[in-house]
C-alpha positions as CSV (number, residue, x, y, z in Angstrom):
1,M,3.8,-111.1,82.3
2,N,6.8,-109.7,80.4
3,R,6.0,-111.0,77.0
4,K,3.0,-110.3,74.9
5,I,-0.3,-112.1,75.7
6,R,-0.9,-114.7,73.0
7,V,-4.6,-114.7,71.9
8,G,-6.6,-117.2,69.9
9,I,-10.0,-116.4,68.3
10,I,-12.6,-119.3,68.0
11,G,-15.3,-118.2,65.6
12,A,-15.0,-116.4,62.2
13,G,-18.2,-114.3,62.1
14,R,-19.3,-110.8,63.0
15,M,-18.3,-110.9,66.6
16,A,-15.0,-112.5,65.9
17,S,-14.1,-109.5,63.8
18,K,-15.1,-107.1,66.6
19,H,-13.0,-109.0,69.1
20,I,-10.0,-109.0,66.8
21,K,-10.2,-105.2,66.2
22,A,-10.4,-104.7,70.0
23,Y,-7.4,-106.9,70.7
24,K,-5.3,-105.2,68.0
25,R,-5.7,-101.9,69.8
26,L,-3.7,-103.3,72.8
27,E,0.1,-103.2,72.6
28,N,0.6,-106.1,75.0
29,V,-1.4,-108.6,72.9
30,E,-0.6,-110.7,69.9
31,I,-3.3,-112.6,68.0
32,I,-1.8,-116.0,67.1
33,G,-4.6,-117.6,65.1
34,I,-8.3,-117.9,64.2
35,A,-10.4,-121.0,64.0
36,G,-13.8,-121.4,62.4
37,R,-16.0,-124.0,60.7
38,S,-15.8,-122.4,57.2
39,E,-12.4,-122.4,55.6
40,G,-13.5,-119.5,53.4
41,K,-14.5,-117.3,56.3
42,V,-11.4,-118.1,58.3
43,S,-9.1,-117.3,55.3
44,S,-11.0,-114.0,54.6
45,L,-10.8,-112.9,58.2
46,C,-7.1,-113.8,58.5
47,E,-6.4,-111.8,55.4
48,K,-8.4,-108.8,56.5
49,S,-6.9,-108.8,60.0
50,G,-3.3,-109.7,59.2
51,V,-3.5,-112.9,61.4
52,R,-1.2,-115.6,59.9
53,K,-2.7,-118.8,61.2
54,G,-6.1,-120.1,60.3
55,Y,-7.8,-123.3,61.3
56,V,-11.0,-125.2,60.6
57,D,-10.5,-127.3,63.7
58,Y,-10.3,-125.2,66.9
59,K,-8.5,-128.0,68.8
60,K,-5.5,-127.6,66.5
61,L,-5.4,-123.9,67.3
62,L,-5.3,-124.9,71.0
63,S,-2.8,-127.7,70.7
64,E,-0.4,-126.3,68.2
65,N,0.0,-122.9,69.9
66,E,0.8,-121.9,73.5
67,L,-2.1,-119.5,74.0
68,D,-2.8,-117.5,77.1
69,V,-6.3,-116.2,76.1
70,V,-9.1,-117.4,73.9
71,S,-12.1,-115.4,72.7
72,I,-15.1,-117.7,72.0
73,T,-17.4,-116.0,69.4
74,T,-19.3,-119.0,68.1
75,P,-23.1,-119.7,68.6
76,A,-24.1,-120.5,72.2
77,H,-24.7,-124.2,71.8
78,T,-21.0,-124.7,71.1
79,H,-19.7,-122.6,74.1
80,C,-19.6,-125.2,76.8
81,T,-17.5,-127.8,74.9
82,I,-15.1,-125.2,73.5
83,A,-14.6,-123.4,76.8
84,I,-13.8,-126.6,78.7
85,D,-11.3,-127.6,76.0
86,C,-9.7,-124.1,76.4
87,F,-9.4,-124.5,80.1
88,L,-7.8,-128.0,79.7
89,E,-5.2,-126.3,77.5
90,G,-4.5,-123.7,80.2
91,C,-6.2,-120.7,78.6
92,H,-8.2,-117.9,80.1
93,V,-11.5,-117.4,78.3
94,L,-13.6,-114.5,77.1
95,C,-16.9,-116.0,76.0
96,E,-19.6,-114.2,74.1
97,K,-23.1,-114.1,75.5
98,P,-25.2,-116.0,76.0
99,M,-22.9,-118.1,78.2
100,A,-24.5,-121.4,77.1
101,M,-27.8,-122.9,76.0
102,N,-28.8,-124.0,79.5
103,V,-27.9,-123.6,83.1
104,N,-26.3,-127.0,83.4
105,D,-23.8,-126.2,80.6
106,A,-23.1,-122.8,82.1
107,K,-22.4,-124.3,85.5
108,E,-20.1,-126.9,83.9
109,M,-18.2,-124.1,82.2
110,N,-17.9,-122.2,85.4
111,E,-16.7,-125.1,87.4
112,S,-14.1,-126.1,84.7
113,S,-12.6,-122.6,84.8
114,K,-12.3,-122.7,88.6
115,K,-10.8,-126.2,88.5
116,A,-8.2,-125.1,86.0
117,D,-7.7,-121.8,87.9
118,K,-8.3,-119.8,84.8
119,L,-10.4,-116.7,84.3
120,L,-13.8,-116.8,82.6
121,M,-15.5,-113.6,81.5
122,I,-18.9,-113.4,79.8
123,G,-19.3,-110.7,77.0
124,F,-22.0,-108.5,78.4
125,N,-20.6,-105.4,76.8
126,L,-23.5,-103.1,77.9
127,R,-21.7,-102.7,81.2
128,F,-18.9,-100.9,79.3
129,T,-21.2,-98.5,77.6
130,D,-20.4,-94.9,78.8
131,S,-24.1,-93.9,79.4
132,F,-24.8,-97.1,81.3
133,R,-21.7,-96.7,83.4
134,E,-22.8,-93.2,84.3
135,V,-26.2,-94.5,85.4
136,K,-24.5,-97.1,87.6
137,S,-22.2,-94.5,89.1
138,I,-25.1,-92.1,89.9
139,I,-27.1,-94.9,91.5
140,G,-24.0,-96.0,93.5
141,K,-23.7,-92.5,94.9
142,G,-27.2,-92.7,96.3
143,V,-28.6,-89.9,94.2
144,L,-31.8,-91.9,93.3
145,G,-32.2,-93.3,96.8
146,E,-33.3,-97.0,96.8
147,V,-34.0,-98.5,93.4
148,R,-37.7,-99.3,93.2
149,L,-38.2,-100.0,89.5
150,A,-35.9,-100.4,86.5
151,W,-36.7,-101.3,82.9
152,F,-35.0,-102.0,79.5
153,R,-37.1,-102.3,76.4
154,G,-35.6,-102.6,73.0
155,S,-35.5,-104.4,69.6
156,G,-33.1,-105.7,67.0
157,N,-32.8,-107.6,63.8
158,I,-33.4,-111.3,63.7
159,Q,-30.3,-113.3,62.7
160,E,-31.1,-115.1,59.5
161,K,-28.7,-117.9,60.2
162,E,-29.1,-121.7,60.2
163,W,-28.1,-122.1,63.9
164,Y,-30.5,-119.3,65.0
165,L,-33.5,-120.7,63.2
166,N,-33.1,-124.1,64.8
167,K,-34.7,-124.6,68.2
168,E,-32.0,-127.1,69.2
169,T,-29.3,-124.5,68.8
170,S,-31.0,-121.2,69.6
171,G,-32.8,-119.7,72.6
172,G,-34.6,-117.1,70.5
173,V,-34.8,-113.5,71.6
174,T,-34.5,-114.6,75.3
175,L,-30.9,-115.8,75.0
176,E,-29.8,-113.5,72.1
177,S,-31.3,-110.2,73.3
178,S,-33.0,-110.3,76.7
179,I,-30.0,-112.0,78.3
180,H,-28.1,-108.6,77.9
181,K,-30.9,-106.8,79.6
182,I,-31.1,-109.4,82.4
183,D,-27.4,-108.8,83.2
184,W,-27.8,-105.1,83.0
185,L,-30.8,-105.0,85.4
186,R,-29.0,-107.3,87.9
187,W,-26.0,-104.9,87.8
188,I,-28.1,-101.7,88.0
189,V,-30.4,-102.9,90.8
190,G,-27.6,-104.5,92.8
191,S,-29.8,-107.3,94.1
192,E,-30.5,-110.9,93.1
193,V,-33.7,-112.0,91.3
194,V,-36.1,-114.1,93.3
195,E,-39.1,-114.4,90.9
196,V,-39.6,-114.2,87.1
197,Y,-42.8,-114.0,85.1
198,C,-42.6,-113.9,81.3
199,Q,-45.0,-113.9,78.4
200,T,-44.2,-114.4,74.7
201,I,-46.0,-114.2,71.4
202,E,-45.9,-117.0,68.9
203,D,-43.4,-116.0,66.3
204,V,-45.0,-113.8,63.7
205,L,-42.0,-114.1,61.3
206,G,-42.7,-117.7,60.5
207,H,-39.5,-119.2,62.0
208,G,-41.2,-120.9,64.9
209,L,-39.0,-119.2,67.4
210,N,-39.7,-116.8,70.3
211,N,-38.9,-113.4,68.9
212,N,-41.2,-111.2,71.1
213,E,-41.4,-111.2,74.9
214,F,-42.1,-109.1,78.0
215,M,-40.6,-110.2,81.3
216,T,-41.0,-109.0,84.9
217,M,-38.5,-109.8,87.6
218,R,-38.9,-109.3,91.4
219,F,-35.6,-108.7,93.2
220,K,-34.7,-109.7,96.7
221,N,-34.6,-106.0,97.8
222,G,-38.2,-105.6,96.6
223,A,-37.4,-103.8,93.4
224,L,-39.2,-104.6,90.1
225,G,-37.4,-105.1,86.8
226,V,-39.1,-105.1,83.4
227,I,-37.7,-106.3,80.1
228,G,-39.2,-106.0,76.6
229,S,-37.5,-107.6,73.6
230,S,-38.6,-107.9,69.9
231,Y,-37.0,-109.1,66.7
232,S,-40.3,-108.5,64.8
233,F,-40.6,-104.7,65.5
234,N,-36.9,-104.1,64.8
235,V,-37.1,-100.3,64.7
236,L,-38.4,-99.9,68.3
237,P,-36.1,-97.4,70.0
238,D,-34.5,-98.4,73.4
239,D,-36.5,-97.4,76.4
240,I,-34.4,-97.5,79.5
241,G,-35.1,-96.1,83.0
242,V,-34.7,-96.4,86.7
243,I,-37.0,-95.0,89.4
244,G,-35.6,-94.6,92.9
245,S,-37.1,-93.5,96.2
246,R,-35.9,-89.9,95.6
247,R,-35.3,-89.3,91.9
248,C,-35.5,-91.1,88.5
249,I,-33.0,-91.5,85.7
250,G,-33.2,-92.6,82.0
251,V,-31.1,-93.0,78.9
252,R,-32.3,-91.3,75.8
253,N,-30.4,-91.3,72.5
254,G,-27.2,-92.2,74.4
255,K,-27.7,-89.3,76.9
256,V,-28.3,-89.8,80.7
257,V,-31.4,-87.9,81.8
258,L,-31.8,-87.3,85.6
259,R,-35.1,-86.0,86.9
260,D,-36.8,-85.0,90.2
261,F,-40.3,-86.3,90.6
262,R,-42.6,-83.8,88.7
263,K,-40.0,-81.1,88.7
264,G,-38.2,-79.6,85.7
265,N,-40.5,-81.6,83.4
266,S,-41.8,-78.9,81.1
267,I,-42.7,-79.7,77.5
268,M,-39.3,-78.4,76.4
269,D,-37.5,-80.5,78.9
270,R,-39.3,-83.6,77.6
271,L,-38.6,-82.7,74.0
272,K,-34.9,-82.3,74.7
273,S,-34.8,-85.8,76.1
274,Y,-36.1,-87.3,72.8
275,I,-34.3,-85.1,70.2
276,P,-31.5,-87.3,68.7
277,D,-28.1,-86.2,69.7
278,F,-25.9,-86.0,66.6
279,N,-22.7,-85.8,68.6
280,L,-19.8,-86.6,66.4
281,I,-17.6,-88.0,69.2
282,S,-20.5,-90.2,70.4
283,D,-21.2,-91.5,66.9
284,I,-17.5,-92.3,66.3
285,K,-17.4,-94.2,69.6
286,L,-20.3,-96.3,68.4
287,L,-18.8,-96.9,65.0
288,L,-15.5,-98.0,66.7
289,N,-17.5,-100.5,68.9
290,D,-16.2,-98.7,72.0
291,S,-18.0,-100.9,74.5
292,I,-16.4,-104.1,73.2
293,N,-13.0,-102.3,73.0
294,K,-13.4,-101.5,76.8
295,E,-14.6,-105.0,77.5
296,V,-11.6,-106.7,75.9
297,K,-9.2,-104.2,77.5
298,H,-10.7,-105.0,80.9
299,F,-10.4,-108.7,80.4
300,I,-6.7,-108.5,79.3
301,G,-6.1,-106.2,82.4
302,C,-7.6,-108.9,84.6
303,V,-5.4,-111.6,83.0
304,V,-2.2,-109.4,83.5
305,A,-3.2,-108.7,87.2
306,N,-4.7,-112.1,87.8
307,K,-7.9,-110.6,89.2
308,K,-11.5,-111.5,88.7
309,P,-13.3,-109.8,85.9
310,I,-16.5,-107.8,86.7
311,I,-18.6,-110.2,84.7
312,D,-17.2,-113.6,85.7
313,G,-18.7,-117.1,85.3
314,D,-20.8,-116.7,88.5
315,C,-22.5,-113.7,86.9
316,G,-23.0,-115.7,83.7
317,V,-24.6,-118.6,85.5
318,K,-27.0,-116.3,87.4
319,S,-28.2,-114.6,84.2
320,M,-28.7,-118.0,82.6
321,E,-30.8,-119.1,85.6
322,I,-33.0,-116.1,85.1
323,A,-33.3,-116.6,81.4
324,E,-34.2,-120.3,81.8
325,A,-36.8,-119.4,84.4
326,A,-38.3,-116.9,82.0
327,M,-38.6,-119.5,79.3
328,K,-40.2,-121.9,81.8
329,S,-42.6,-119.2,82.9
330,A,-43.6,-118.5,79.3
331,R,-44.3,-122.2,78.7
332,T,-46.3,-122.7,81.9
333,N,-47.9,-119.3,82.1
334,K,-46.9,-119.1,85.8
335,P,-44.3,-117.1,87.8
336,V,-41.1,-119.1,88.5
337,R,-39.3,-118.7,91.9
338,L,-35.5,-118.8,91.9
């Protein structure tokens, strides 16, 4: 493609702003317009980002401009309809997670992308985080041996938004937080999930949504995955680790910690793993939203080269199947086979 890639942004919130900043770092990209429900938000984002065209009807953004790529940064319950409309207009799509509100919608999106012969990538930006990529590389080299157990426990702030607080338009912490961890564990373990068991606690914040859960996943290769997510205990630090047949590895304060079993584990070694690393370069990367920058760059590279992104629609569907199984397990109090 000799000309610049023409990009449209659908959504005018926090994630839209992050995507715009990432696209503007790329010389071969031109952001044509932004669409959102709120005229005020669209106008404000256009002014801040220097994008000339703003729309309150995303279909006009699609029909009035010959776009190559669209980033969908709206709430999950809108993703399926918007994505299909984008494919019908001949656009490649980068869709924020979660892919959809349910597996059926996710599959419909995926099939539409294939029918239109257009790329679909799901925004699981954890795969582009430096420390996580290092963990993946170490596992890929066989340093840990066979992965036996992997876990990801963490927290965040609840989104005080109308769409999130409505059960019809939100999947609670499962789809907004655990879905990231589901994709990460599938990627790290390198095997498909065959069984899910999940337990949740009735919302303690008074919104009637699932905001706390623990989930176990059994993989086809025999490995066990564990996920813990909370929007109630929002200061809970991330706890991330992988145990292999030879060695174990973890991520502490953005640093990768590789350990032999019961070796090199003095009190000082343990303390070093938990002392915050006030690394200026690392902090700047976080402030610049580096993982999303890399995610967007990867997607545009795939568009240029016409190659499949590392997190395509098939990956998105599989993560949705696991998330839906987890929600069913929590309702029935029984393990769910996939």
